[in-house]
N, C-alpha and C positions, 0 to 999 in steps of 0.2 A: 808310584807314591809307595810301596812297602819297599819299595828296591833302597828307595833314598836315603827312606828311617836307615838302612840295614848298615847304607854307604855311611850314616852321617854318626848309627854308634861306633860302627868300628873305627873311625874318625877320633872319635872320644876316646872311646877305647887306649887305644895308639899315640894318644898323647898324657896318656896315665903311665905313668911308672910304675905297677905293681913289685918288682921285685923290690924299687928303691924305696917303696913307701911300706911293706912288708919288713924288709931292714931294720930301721929306726923304729916303726911301731915296735917290733921284739924285744931288741933293745930295751927301752923305756918301760916291755912290761918284765924281761928280767932283770932287771934295777930293783926295782918295788916288789914281785917275789924275795930276790936276796934279804933285801932288807925286809919283809915280811916275817920272815922266820930267825930269829938270832938263837945260837944256840948258848943253852944256859942249862941246866942240874935240874935233871937227870940229861950229862947226854944223848947217849943214843937213841932217846926218841925225837929228839927234834932233829939229833944224823939221818937217821932216816928217813924222816922227814925230809928234811933238802936233802939226800941223796934221789927218790923220785921226782923231787917236782922242780929241782934243777940239773933234768940229766937232760935238758933240750929238747925237741919237738920242736912245731912249725908255731904256735902260739896261735893259732887260726880260733882256737874260738874266745882268751883276751881282746886279741884283737878284733872283732865281730861283734863286740861290745862297746868297743872304742871307737870303731866307724861308724856305730846306731849313733851313738848319742851325739857323733859330733854332727850326723848329716841333721840330725831333727831342730840341731843346733847348740848340744850342751858342751861339753868344754870334755881331754883327756882326763883334767884333774875329778873332773864327778866321776866319774866311770873306773876310774882305778883300779877304785877298793872292790868294786863286785868284778869286775875285770881281773882281780890276780882271787876272787873267790869261784868264779867257774872253772878257773885252774887248778886250783884246791882239789874241789867237787872234781871236777874230767881227772885230778891224780890219782883221789885218793879210790877211785872205780876202776881206773890202771889197777893199780897192786892190786887191789880184790879181785878183778877180772881173773889177776899169774899163779893164783894161789892154786894149790896141789884142788883146793875140792873145788875149784872151778877149770878154769883151760890150762892149768898146769903147765905152765911157762916157765922155759928159765932164761929168755933173753927180752926187753923187751929197749928201742932206743939205739939197738948197737950193744948195753948197758945187764949183767947179770938184773932177774928181776927182783926185786927191793926182800924180797923171803929165802934167795938164795943168799944174799949176802946178812945178813940180819937175823935170819927166820922165819918162821910162817910164826908164833907169838907177837911180834916183833914188829912183822909186815899189817898183819892186822890192826896193831894196837895205834901205828903212823897211819892208816886209812883212815882210823877213829878221832887221832887228832889234827890229819885233814880240815875231816868234812867240819867238829866242833868251828874250828879258826874257821872256816871262810864263812861263816853267818853270824860270828862275832866281829869278823875285818868288816863285813858290810852294813851292820850297826855301828861300827865305834867310827868307824875312817873313811866313814864319807861324809865328807863339807859341809858345811852349814847349809852352806847356800843351798842346799838341795833338799826341798822340804820334803819334814819325816814321815808326810804319809807314803811318800811316792818310794821310801826306803822301805815303807814293812812294804809298803806292793811289791818290791822287787824279793824281800826275804823270805813271801812269801812263792813266789813262780818261783822260787829255787827250790822251796822245802817240796815244789808241787812239783820239777821237773829230776827232781833225783826220786824218790821216795814208790811207792807202788805204785801211782798211777802212774808213772814215765820210767826215769833207769832202773827200778829194781823191778816192775815186774815185766817189764819187760827182757830183762834175763829171768827170771823164772819160765816165761816163754819159747825161750832160749832155748835152757839147761833140758827141758820138758821135750824140745822138739827136737833131740840129738837125738841121731840111729833111724828117727822115724822118714822113711820116705815118701810119705803121704800128706806132708803139709804144705796147705795151699797158699794162696798165693796171698790170698787175707788173711792167716794167719804171721807171714816172710813179712807184709808188711804193719800188721800190731808188735811184732817182735823188734824194728827196725824203728819203727816212728814212733815208740817209746823210752826203745834201750839206748839210738843213736839222735833223732832230732831231737827229741826230746830239750836235752842239755842244750844242742845251738839253738834253738827257740828260741831256752831260755837267755843265751849269749844276750843275741838280736832285743829280744821284745825286751828286755830287763834297761838293757843301752835306750832303747827310746821311753821309756818309763823314768829314767832319769833326769831325761831332756824335757820333761812331761809330753810326751806325747801324743797325740789326738786319741780317740776311741779308734777311727777312721783310720786312722795310720798306725793301730797298734795291727789290727787285723791284718791292713801291706805289710806291718814286717812279720804279722806271724805269718804267713802264707810265704811269702821270701822263706822266712830261714826255715820250717817246714820242708816245702822243695829238696832249696842245697839239701839238707838232712838228709835225704833219703835217697839223692843225689850220692852223695856223699859216703854214703855204707856202700852202694852199687858196687860202687868204684872202689872201695875196700875189698869187696868181695871177688873183684875181678883179679887188683892184686895180687891176692892172698894165691890162687893162681899159677899168675903171667909173672910175675917177682920176684928175686933171689932171694935171699934171708939177708943179704945185702946190704940189698936195695930196701929194702921191710924194715930194718932193723929187730925184727923179731924173726923167731920161726912164722917158715910159710908152710901153706901148702895145711894150715892147721884145719881150717873147716873142712877137705877133704878126711881126712881123717880122725877126726870129731863124725863123721857120719850125717853134716850137716846140709840139707834144703837151702840154699843161696840163689841170689837170683839169678845169675849165670847157670846153674843145675835149672832152671826151670825155665828160661827163655836163651841160652846161650851166652859166648860174650857179647857180638856185633850186635842185637839188639839190647846187649844189657847197656852197653857205651850208647846205643841209638834212645836208649829209653834216660838217663842223667843226663845226656844233652839238652834233648826235649822238657827235663824236671830243671833246669838252668835258666834253660828261655824262658820259662814260664816264667821264674827264683824274676828274675832278671825286670819284663815285665812290671811285675811289680812293685819297682821303684820309679819308671820313668816319671810321674811327675816331681819327684823330686832335682830333676837335671842334672847339672853334673859336681852336685852335690853326691850323689849317689853311686858317682865312678865309683872307689875303692870299694862297697861292697858288691859290687856288677863284677866287678873283675879277679874278688879274692868267686862270685861263684864261679865264673871260666874259669877259676884256679884248680878249681875241685875236682871237674874233670879230666883234666888236661895235667894231671900231677903223676907220677911213674914211681911213688913213694911214699 
């Protein structure tokens, strides 16, 4: 019976063209993001915000938001403002992460980092501008057919995912852990459940909230997204060791240089891959009750562990 189930899942996945799906959704997201920030006076700040926001990337986070909303029964239009917002928040975190006071990186997505082009002062302000716009965008652009209490829940979720209870808290523990060789698996999980998985979780869960997901389905979405969030980070840690700068689009080997404890440093590369695969399989199981509607989210989960950049 298990073998038959696995065969059926494989057959379903084969029928779903993830590459075409991602290309189509990525194009929709790029168009929406481009329209979200027109260049007005003072031009410098809007140009700096657009420089990083439109610098490419796979747009996995906004696509996850759209896919979840559709799976629950909503529409792309309902979720697009929130999808744009999560990408604005993510971009802010990258701009600030690359600053000399943090990771001190010169390249991001194969291009010079924001502070290398505009200076540290404007880079900080560009991140701040994107963060403020993200919340404004959800509040003002979400269509009126979405109940306002659901919009309010989304804003609260995004705020929590970003703040000291989420991304910011994870970054603080990450910075405190640099150069220390005695970091436990528990601490490493705390860092990445907050620094990486929290925003991915918000992308998925907010997509569900906008479509009116039940409390039970919100729990399923939460477990799915937490699992893929951790898997995403494990693969990132592996790629930092195994990929080239050209593949990554940013400096390779940063974790070793910063003397960071990573999943491969605790488990080794093969065990790390195995753990990531187990997390993805557990994530996909959470969505089994949605049938074929879950294929995009399940395919994205498998894509996370198979990527090489």
